[in-house]
Each structure stands twice: as structure tokens, then as C-alpha cells.
Backbone bond lengths (Angstrom), bond angles and torsions (degrees), N, CA, C in turn:
res aa  C-N    CA-C-N  psi(-1)  N-CA   C-N-CA  omega(-1)  CA-C   N-CA-C  phi
1 M - - - 1.445 - - 1.483 114.02 -
2 R 1.247 121.20 128.45 1.531 127.36 -175.45 1.539 105.27 -77.20
3 D 1.370 112.16 132.14 1.496 111.76 173.82 1.553 112.39 -125.84
4 K 1.303 115.02 6.96 1.502 117.14 -177.53 1.562 101.32 -161.07
5 I 1.321 109.20 148.57 1.583 116.15 172.22 1.496 101.52 -129.29
6 E 1.324 119.51 127.70 1.464 123.50 172.27 1.525 110.96 -119.05
7 T 1.320 110.29 141.65 1.639 122.26 -176.67 1.499 103.12 -125.45
8 L 1.239 117.53 178.27 1.446 120.47 177.03 1.462 112.70 -55.29
9 R 1.445 118.31 -41.38 1.398 123.49 -172.07 1.618 110.36 -110.53
10 L 1.259 119.36 -12.86 1.482 121.78 -160.60 1.589 115.19 -125.00
11 C 1.183 118.83 145.10 1.358 121.24 169.16 1.525 111.17 -122.67
12 I 1.234 126.56 117.91 1.449 129.92 -165.18 1.531 103.23 -122.37
13 E 1.354 114.06 124.68 1.458 124.31 -176.05 1.417 117.58 -144.47
14 P 1.268 123.46 164.50 1.527 124.77 -174.90 1.539 103.88 -67.48
15 F 1.375 115.02 141.44 1.526 121.16 168.41 1.442 111.80 -59.85
16 A 1.312 114.68 148.37 1.468 126.40 163.67 1.488 107.90 -124.75
17 T 1.391 116.19 150.80 1.410 117.65 -172.98 1.528 112.88 -57.39
18 K 1.544 114.07 -23.58 1.495 113.83 178.70 1.496 113.29 -67.99
19 D 1.304 117.93 -2.88 1.529 119.08 -175.22 1.554 106.90 -94.55
20 A 1.397 112.13 4.49 1.624 110.13 -178.55 1.531 110.40 -60.04
21 A 1.241 128.60 -43.77 1.341 127.79 -169.25 1.571 107.81 -64.81
22 A 1.353 116.40 -48.33 1.485 118.41 175.78 1.536 111.34 -56.43
23 A 1.349 114.23 -52.48 1.427 118.63 -174.03 1.523 112.87 -65.66
24 F 1.374 118.78 -26.15 1.421 118.75 175.53 1.524 113.92 -60.96
25 A 1.306 121.90 -17.30 1.375 126.54 -176.32 1.612 108.89 -72.75
26 W 1.287 116.08 -33.77 1.393 115.58 173.60 1.469 117.03 -104.69
27 F 1.346 119.80 -18.79 1.554 125.21 172.27 1.512 109.10 -71.01
28 S 1.169 115.18 -31.00 1.551 117.19 -177.38 1.576 112.46 -88.08
29 D 1.235 118.68 -12.18 1.492 127.05 -170.12 1.481 109.83 -78.72
30 P 1.437 120.19 106.97 1.461 118.53 -178.26 1.488 114.14 -53.99
31 A 1.304 125.72 -34.38 1.387 129.43 -179.40 1.537 111.08 -68.24
32 V 1.220 117.65 -38.06 1.499 120.76 178.33 1.528 112.12 -77.06
33 M 1.324 114.50 -26.28 1.467 117.75 -176.23 1.477 108.84 -104.02
34 R 1.257 119.69 11.86 1.532 123.98 -176.24 1.545 106.86 -49.99
35 F 1.292 119.95 -52.20 1.330 120.81 -168.13 1.573 114.93 -103.73
36 I 1.346 117.60 23.57 1.323 130.38 174.99 1.534 109.77 -93.10
37 P 1.239 125.11 119.00 1.361 124.26 -177.11 1.539 117.49 -50.05
38 T 1.397 115.51 -39.21 1.492 118.64 -178.72 1.485 111.39 -77.31
39 G 1.438 115.20 -19.24 1.505 111.84 177.53 1.552 111.04 86.85
40 P 1.320 120.59 172.73 1.371 117.51 -179.63 1.558 121.16 -70.63
41 D 1.223 122.84 149.77 1.461 123.77 -179.98 1.590 107.84 -71.95
42 R 1.338 105.52 133.51 1.574 110.50 -176.39 1.540 114.88 -88.11
43 S 1.357 114.39 -9.71 1.446 117.90 -173.89 1.617 110.77 -151.09
44 M 1.151 115.81 160.41 1.561 117.01 175.40 1.516 109.02 -67.33
45 G 1.308 118.15 -22.91 1.507 120.04 178.91 1.510 109.72 -74.15
46 E 1.325 115.27 -33.16 1.587 116.86 171.98 1.552 110.83 -63.10
47 T 1.331 116.44 -44.50 1.492 118.22 -178.77 1.564 104.47 -68.00
48 T 1.251 125.22 -45.23 1.410 123.40 178.24 1.500 109.06 -53.42
49 Q 1.425 123.01 -48.63 1.374 121.88 179.31 1.507 115.03 -61.50
50 R 1.264 113.93 -37.56 1.554 123.54 172.85 1.572 107.96 -53.88
51 L 1.332 115.44 -52.77 1.477 116.52 -174.29 1.587 106.57 -73.60
52 V 1.260 122.60 -21.23 1.486 121.46 175.36 1.529 106.71 -69.42
53 R 1.377 117.77 -45.77 1.432 119.70 171.15 1.513 116.73 -58.80
54 Y 1.235 121.47 -41.57 1.471 120.46 172.87 1.503 116.00 -58.24
55 I 1.417 111.84 -41.79 1.499 125.40 179.73 1.505 107.44 -59.85
56 E 1.321 117.72 -47.24 1.507 127.82 -177.65 1.469 106.09 -63.48
57 H 1.448 119.15 -49.10 1.412 119.47 176.10 1.427 118.39 -62.61
58 Q 1.268 116.14 -36.30 1.472 126.70 173.81 1.662 107.40 -55.93
59 A 1.249 115.48 -45.15 1.478 119.68 -174.89 1.515 107.35 -71.44
60 L 1.259 123.83 -36.34 1.438 130.81 -173.01 1.444 108.84 -80.66
61 H 1.449 122.70 -39.04 1.463 121.22 -170.54 1.659 115.58 -117.13
62 G 1.372 104.23 -11.33 1.593 106.50 -175.55 1.438 113.17 86.31
63 F 1.234 123.63 2.11 1.455 129.38 -178.78 1.528 108.47 -158.27
64 S 1.313 115.77 163.05 1.460 125.48 -179.61 1.511 110.38 -172.52
65 K 1.281 113.03 -163.55 1.405 121.09 167.07 1.568 109.64 -78.18
66 W 1.400 127.47 131.66 1.345 125.96 -168.87 1.547 102.70 -126.34
67 I 1.286 118.00 154.99 1.348 128.09 173.19 1.557 109.28 -70.82
68 V 1.357 116.33 134.32 1.419 119.80 171.85 1.514 113.17 -109.28
69 R 1.307 114.28 129.61 1.452 120.91 -177.77 1.622 106.82 -121.10
70 E 1.476 108.49 148.53 1.489 105.19 168.95 1.441 109.99 -73.38
71 R 1.280 110.38 138.10 1.595 119.46 -172.50 1.469 111.91 -60.55
72 A 1.396 117.05 -42.90 1.446 121.98 -175.81 1.414 114.84 -69.16
73 S 1.398 118.75 -42.21 1.517 122.40 -176.76 1.445 115.04 -102.02
74 G 1.402 117.75 -16.88 1.382 120.67 -174.89 1.542 118.74 73.67
75 K 1.447 111.92 9.11 1.454 123.96 179.24 1.434 108.56 -73.17
76 P 1.425 115.39 127.74 1.403 119.89 178.74 1.504 108.86 -74.05
77 I 1.398 125.33 125.14 1.381 130.70 178.80 1.543 117.99 -116.61
78 G 1.294 120.12 -7.82 1.470 121.11 -177.73 1.514 108.25 175.28
79 D 1.363 110.12 -160.04 1.453 120.98 177.10 1.587 107.17 -150.35
80 S 1.367 110.94 153.14 1.410 114.94 176.20 1.578 107.17 -157.65
81 G 1.333 113.59 162.86 1.451 113.28 177.03 1.450 113.62 154.05
82 L 1.337 108.69 -165.65 1.589 112.98 -177.37 1.514 111.21 -120.01
83 I 1.337 112.20 139.78 1.531 119.37 -176.60 1.489 100.31 -125.55
84 V 1.492 120.30 142.93 1.407 123.66 162.38 1.412 108.71 -80.61
85 L 1.271 118.23 129.63 1.433 121.57 -178.62 1.587 105.54 -93.41
86 E 1.373 112.07 159.36 1.482 117.60 179.07 1.565 112.55 -58.80
87 D 1.403 118.73 -35.82 1.289 127.19 174.39 1.543 108.52 -52.60
88 P 1.341 125.74 116.03 1.565 121.64 -176.95 1.342 109.02 -53.66
89 G 1.423 113.43 135.12 1.497 119.57 168.33 1.384 117.37 87.14
90 K 1.298 117.35 -3.71 1.583 121.72 -173.25 1.529 104.51 -104.66
91 I 1.360 112.05 121.03 1.481 118.64 174.75 1.481 99.98 -122.22
92 D 1.420 111.83 122.93 1.439 125.83 -167.56 1.564 107.84 -99.84
93 L 1.234 115.11 129.54 1.451 126.76 173.88 1.615 106.66 -95.69
94 G 1.363 110.56 123.02 1.360 116.56 -176.92 1.570 113.12 -138.19
95 F 1.395 115.27 157.93 1.462 120.93 -179.41 1.398 111.50 -151.48
96 R 1.228 122.54 147.56 1.561 123.09 178.36 1.521 105.54 -160.03
97 F 1.391 120.35 130.68 1.370 127.30 -172.55 1.449 106.82 -126.26
98 A 1.483 112.85 149.40 1.412 114.09 170.81 1.435 113.47 -67.75
99 R 1.381 120.68 152.82 1.496 121.86 -174.77 1.423 118.62 -50.65
100 P 1.404 117.17 -44.52 1.516 113.01 177.06 1.519 120.41 -53.33
101 S 1.405 117.67 -14.53 1.299 130.32 -174.94 1.604 112.02 -98.96
102 W 1.177 112.34 -8.45 1.547 115.71 -178.07 1.493 110.69 -64.60
103 G 1.354 116.42 152.99 1.477 118.38 170.88 1.532 111.14 75.39
104 Q 1.185 127.43 11.50 1.445 126.55 -176.33 1.562 112.28 -114.56
105 G 1.303 118.08 3.23 1.442 120.02 -178.90 1.586 121.13 83.22
106 F 1.333 111.03 6.92 1.438 119.04 179.05 1.567 113.27 -63.32
107 A 1.302 112.76 -43.21 1.526 112.22 -176.86 1.603 107.80 -67.93
108 T 1.287 119.28 -36.06 1.577 117.29 176.97 1.557 108.26 -70.20
109 E 1.256 117.09 -33.75 1.516 116.32 -173.51 1.557 100.53 -76.50
110 A 1.389 126.68 -52.21 1.431 122.07 177.58 1.516 113.02 -56.68
111 G 1.366 116.31 -46.92 1.425 117.01 -177.63 1.575 112.63 -60.47
112 S 1.344 117.05 -41.67 1.564 117.25 173.95 1.446 113.27 -64.44
113 A 1.284 124.54 -30.63 1.432 126.24 171.36 1.489 114.69 -66.38
114 W 1.368 111.91 -34.37 1.497 110.96 -179.31 1.635 108.58 -84.87
115 V 1.292 121.39 -20.79 1.375 120.71 179.54 1.551 104.07 -68.41
116 R 1.374 117.25 -48.01 1.520 122.21 -179.17 1.502 107.79 -54.98
117 A 1.386 118.43 -52.02 1.456 124.01 -178.34 1.497 113.51 -61.41
118 A 1.293 115.57 -33.68 1.485 116.05 -176.85 1.593 107.78 -68.12
119 F 1.351 115.68 -46.76 1.447 118.18 -170.99 1.640 112.18 -88.75
120 I 1.284 111.87 -23.57 1.421 112.67 -171.66 1.554 106.88 -99.12
121 D 1.376 112.74 -52.89 1.442 113.76 179.60 1.559 118.90 -80.71
122 F 1.354 121.82 -37.87 1.408 126.56 -174.79 1.514 108.16 -103.05
123 G 1.356 122.04 3.61 1.364 122.34 171.64 1.544 117.36 58.21
124 L 1.267 117.42 24.13 1.479 122.42 -173.52 1.523 107.95 -67.20
125 D 1.296 120.25 159.01 1.541 125.99 177.88 1.428 111.59 -92.38
126 R 1.293 115.65 -35.11 1.490 122.94 -177.25 1.554 116.21 -161.55
127 L 1.405 110.31 145.93 1.442 117.77 178.14 1.516 108.42 -108.60
128 T 1.264 126.57 151.36 1.407 135.88 169.86 1.455 107.03 -121.77
129 A 1.367 115.23 154.09 1.421 121.83 171.21 1.586 106.90 -144.85
130 F 1.240 118.20 146.81 1.429 117.14 173.80 1.488 111.45 -131.12
131 A 1.336 117.85 141.15 1.510 120.99 -176.30 1.462 108.04 -137.66
132 H 1.286 118.55 144.25 1.502 119.47 172.27 1.522 107.76 -66.43
133 P 1.353 116.90 146.73 1.506 118.49 -169.97 1.500 112.01 -66.05
134 E 1.336 115.39 -21.09 1.559 117.20 177.86 1.623 111.29 -90.15
135 N 1.374 113.50 2.49 1.531 113.68 179.71 1.493 106.65 -91.25
136 L 1.238 112.52 73.11 1.653 117.38 -176.46 1.479 113.30 -63.90
137 A 1.316 120.21 -29.69 1.480 120.58 179.34 1.427 109.32 -67.37
138 S 1.404 119.96 -47.10 1.526 116.35 174.90 1.523 115.27 -66.99
139 L 1.237 115.16 -38.16 1.446 117.33 173.10 1.590 111.72 -54.05
140 R 1.398 113.57 -47.63 1.433 112.86 177.42 1.543 117.54 -63.31
141 V 1.307 115.19 -32.11 1.491 116.61 179.10 1.651 108.44 -72.44
142 L 1.256 113.54 -34.18 1.555 112.06 -174.55 1.565 106.55 -77.89
143 Q 1.303 117.36 -22.61 1.437 118.03 174.31 1.553 111.75 -76.40
144 K 1.246 114.83 -34.59 1.558 121.53 171.13 1.551 109.54 -56.02
145 L 1.439 109.20 -43.56 1.436 115.72 -178.09 1.608 117.36 -80.52
146 H 1.446 109.87 6.21 1.534 119.16 171.30 1.458 108.62 75.02
147 F 1.326 122.07 27.83 1.464 128.38 169.02 1.586 106.20 -75.98
148 R 1.337 111.47 140.34 1.539 119.15 -177.08 1.583 106.09 -105.40
149 S 1.196 116.57 137.84 1.531 110.59 170.17 1.440 113.47 -77.41
150 M 1.388 108.05 141.60 1.448 118.00 -172.19 1.621 111.11 -111.96
151 G 1.392 113.44 4.14 1.459 122.70 -175.64 1.481 113.61 111.57
152 R 1.278 118.08 -157.57 1.494 124.68 -169.85 1.550 108.43 -123.86
153 E 1.259 118.06 138.65 1.459 126.96 175.75 1.544 110.90 -138.82
154 R 1.294 117.90 176.35 1.283 122.96 169.21 1.583 102.83 -108.25
155 V 1.316 114.57 122.34 1.408 123.39 179.45 1.486 109.20 -116.87
156 M 1.322 124.12 126.28 1.376 132.32 -172.66 1.479 109.11 32.48
157 G 1.362 119.74 49.83 1.345 130.21 169.44 1.573 114.78 83.04
158 M 1.358 115.44 6.72 1.463 125.60 -179.08 1.355 112.78 -113.10
159 D 1.465 117.37 126.99 1.470 122.34 175.61 1.454 101.97 -58.60
160 S 1.388 118.52 136.43 1.475 122.87 -176.16 1.418 114.37 -148.78
161 I 1.312 119.64 148.35 1.486 121.14 172.61 1.560 98.33 -91.94
162 I 1.305 113.61 135.06 1.494 121.52 176.62 1.565 108.80 -103.20
163 L 1.309 116.96 131.29 1.387 125.33 -179.53 1.483 110.66 -121.70
164 S 1.266 117.52 157.08 1.458 122.56 -178.23 1.473 118.15 -145.07
165 L 1.302 123.24 149.69 1.417 125.95 167.95 1.461 109.97 -141.82
166 S 1.388 113.11 130.92 1.461 116.41 -179.44 1.577 112.80 -96.16
167 A 1.238 113.71 165.84 1.573 122.34 -179.09 1.512 100.99 -66.50
168 T 1.249 124.94 -41.84 1.449 125.39 -176.10 1.519 107.24 -65.64
169 E 1.338 122.50 -46.57 1.387 122.10 179.82 1.508 115.84 -66.45
170 F 1.456 115.13 -27.86 1.400 114.82 172.53 1.484 115.67 -69.46
171 Q 1.487 111.95 -36.85 1.372 117.62 -176.97 1.533 109.44 -68.32
172 L 1.406 119.37 -39.08 1.407 119.20 174.54 1.538 116.88 -62.73
173 L 1.356 113.58 -30.62 1.380 117.18 178.03 1.582 111.97 -74.76
174 A 1.272 112.61 -33.23 1.467 120.79 176.63 1.677 110.28 -63.56
175 E 1.294 111.52 -38.49 1.445 119.33 -176.20 1.596 114.78 -78.05
176 T 1.303 113.98 -20.65 1.560 126.59 -179.14 1.450 108.72 -74.59
177 P 1.415 113.69 111.50 1.553 114.20 175.28 1.438 114.44 -62.89
178 S 1.283 117.03 129.24 1.408 123.13 178.62 1.591 114.13 -72.10
179 G 1.165 111.86 142.31 1.585 111.19 -171.32 1.366 111.03 -148.94
């Protein structure tokens, strides 16, 4: 069972309730949460409850949204991970970062690490992702990760573009020589 993902610049690991104060910094930020159907957390209690749900999800599925820290400093900068959606068979890749960490490639780096973990470590068949049509930054990241648009749907009450990547597509990309 995987309990940490490390990349060149990031350390990604399961949330603990002690992370609530750090996570509240981005979960309460209206700009960070603009395209999240639930909107920003209004209190530390809401963030703590969110983390409890992530911890329960982790215990049930072996993965969840995890806290993302800068590897060099250990500073918490966001969260990323996989969530099983209510829609059967859909496992959602998501990422969210505090504003000071925007524009530095962290979402692509964390997302790429999660794609590899999903297909190699967890043996999943397919990942999905959803993004508000105006969330151009997230849509660009998902395109870089080779997710393909599957159309539009309402997800948790939000008009969303649905994207998908299969384990077969991932394997073919891994076998293709870069040039």
C-alpha cells in the first residue's frame, strides 16, 4: 500500500487532522475554491470535517486527496489525489494549490505522479476528471496529462467538462519514445 508519493519538488502524503490549519489557508480562499462545487470552507471546523472525509476515504479505498508539500521545505502548498465519485466506476483526479504556488507547474507535477500511481500502484482501469469550462488552468493541466474530453455533464450541481484517461492509453503513452 502506497503512503507517500515523491517527485522532484513535491512530497504528497495522506492528510492527518493536524493538517487542518495549514489546509484551511487554501480551502477557505474564494479564488482557490472558485471552481469547486462546494465553494470555500467558512470555518476551520469545515476544513477539519473535509479532512476527516478524506481520511475515511483513504481507509476505504487506499487513496484519497492528499496534502502536497514542497519537498525541500516541507511547507504545505495544496492537495491532490483521487476520489471515488458517486457515479459508479468514476475515479476523479483532482488538484488544488494555494495562490502563492500557482503558475509553477506543481499541479502538472502532482497530477502526473497521481496518474502513474493510479495505473501502476493501484491498478485502476480509468481515471476521470471534471473541470468548470472557465477553469482554463485545470483544463490545460489535464490536457498535458493526456486526458481527453468526453463532453459536458453536471457534476455536484456544476456545469463541467468531463475528461478521461484509460490505463491502456497511459501504457501506450509510456511506450511511445519521446522525441
